[in-house]
C-alpha positions as CSV (number, residue, x, y, z in Angstrom):
1,M,-6.9,-27.4,-34.6
2,T,-6.8,-24.6,-37.1
3,A,-4.9,-21.3,-36.8
4,S,-8.2,-19.5,-36.2
5,D,-9.0,-21.9,-33.3
6,D,-5.6,-21.2,-31.8
7,L,-6.2,-17.5,-32.2
8,A,-9.6,-17.7,-30.5
9,A,-8.1,-19.7,-27.6
10,L,-5.3,-17.1,-27.2
11,R,-7.9,-14.3,-27.2
12,R,-9.9,-16.1,-24.5
13,Q,-6.7,-16.5,-22.4
14,R,-6.0,-12.8,-22.9
15,D,-9.5,-11.8,-21.8
16,E,-9.2,-14.0,-18.7
17,L,-5.9,-12.5,-17.8
18,D,-7.3,-9.0,-18.4
19,Q,-10.1,-9.8,-16.0
20,Q,-7.7,-11.1,-13.4
21,I,-5.7,-7.9,-13.6
22,A,-8.8,-5.8,-13.3
23,D,-9.9,-7.8,-10.3
24,I,-6.5,-7.3,-8.6
25,E,-6.5,-3.6,-9.4
26,Y,-10.0,-3.2,-8.0
27,A,-9.1,-5.1,-4.8
28,A,-6.0,-2.9,-4.3
29,A,-8.1,0.2,-4.8
30,C,-10.7,-1.0,-2.2
31,A,-7.9,-1.9,0.2
32,G,-6.3,1.5,-0.3
33,K,-9.5,3.3,0.6
34,A,-10.0,1.1,3.6
35,A,-6.4,1.6,4.7
36,L,-6.9,5.3,5.1
37,D,-9.0,4.9,8.2
38,L,-6.8,2.2,9.9
39,P,-5.6,3.2,13.3
40,M,-1.8,3.8,13.7
41,Q,0.4,2.7,16.5
42,E,2.5,5.3,18.3
43,N,4.5,7.1,15.6
44,D,6.8,10.2,15.2
45,A,4.1,12.0,13.1
46,N,1.6,11.7,16.0
47,A,-0.9,10.4,13.5
48,K,-4.0,8.6,14.6
49,T,-4.8,7.0,11.2
50,V,-3.0,6.1,8.0
51,R,-4.8,9.1,6.4
52,D,-3.4,11.5,9.1
53,Y,0.1,10.0,8.6
54,L,0.0,10.5,4.8
55,K,-1.3,14.1,5.3
56,A,1.5,14.8,7.7
57,L,4.1,13.4,5.3
58,L,2.7,15.5,2.4
59,M,2.6,18.6,4.6
60,G,6.3,18.0,5.5
61,V,7.2,17.8,1.8
62,W,5.4,21.0,1.1
63,M,6.6,23.0,4.1
64,R,10.2,21.9,3.9
65,G,10.5,21.9,0.1
66,E,14.1,21.2,-1.0
67,S,15.2,20.5,2.6
68,F,12.7,17.7,3.1
69,D,14.5,14.6,4.3
70,G,12.9,11.6,2.6
71,K,15.0,9.2,4.7
72,R,13.9,10.7,8.0
73,P,10.8,12.8,7.4
74,F,9.8,12.6,11.1
75,G,13.3,12.3,12.6
76,N,13.8,8.6,12.2
77,S,14.6,6.2,9.4
78,G,12.3,3.2,8.7
79,W,9.2,5.4,8.8
80,E,7.6,3.3,6.0
81,Y,7.1,0.5,8.6
82,D,4.8,2.9,10.5
83,L,2.5,2.5,7.5
84,Y,3.1,-1.2,6.8
85,R,2.2,-2.4,10.3
86,P,-1.4,-1.3,10.3
87,L,-1.9,-3.0,6.9
88,V,-0.6,-6.3,8.3
89,V,-2.5,-5.9,11.6
90,A,-5.8,-5.3,9.7
91,G,-5.1,-8.4,7.5
92,L,-4.9,-6.3,4.2
93,V,-1.4,-7.6,3.7
94,P,-0.3,-11.1,4.8
95,G,2.5,-11.0,7.3
96,D,3.8,-11.5,10.8
97,V,3.3,-8.9,13.5
98,C,5.1,-9.6,16.8
99,A,4.0,-8.1,20.1
100,N,6.9,-5.8,20.6
101,A,8.3,-5.3,17.1
102,F,7.2,-5.4,13.5
103,G,7.9,-8.7,11.9
104,K,9.8,-8.2,8.6
105,E,8.0,-11.1,7.0
106,F,5.3,-9.6,4.9
107,D,4.4,-8.9,1.2
108,R,6.1,-5.5,0.7
109,D,5.0,-5.2,-2.9
110,A,1.3,-5.7,-1.9
111,A,1.7,-3.2,1.0
112,D,3.3,-0.6,-1.4
113,R,0.4,-1.1,-3.9
114,I,-2.1,-0.5,-1.1
115,I,-0.3,2.6,0.1
116,C,-0.2,4.0,-3.4
117,E,-3.9,3.3,-3.8
118,A,-4.5,5.0,-0.4
119,I,-2.6,8.1,-1.6
120,E,-4.7,8.1,-4.8
121,A,-7.8,8.0,-2.7
122,L,-6.9,11.0,-0.6
């Protein structure tokens, strides 16, 4: 094999990896848009959908300004799990949802990517 053959093989690998990255980003963007309309369980924001929850969160940041409490925006900590649960229930993120509690076994990185894409899609 020559150096130019090696270079061509590396370029093909790079192109394949670039396509895989583009496919993952596209899937996350689609999942983010789909996530906005997912129904929410009972929550302190009284949001019916993920979209409503994110809007209430942003409104809280805007209205409270410097006094906004990122740890307890709706009065309780762990508010992120209000958003993670519908993603797992809908199958957008692999994980375990128990009948009475949210199973902590899920892909948090994937869930965070989807939530970020949902915010972008607002």
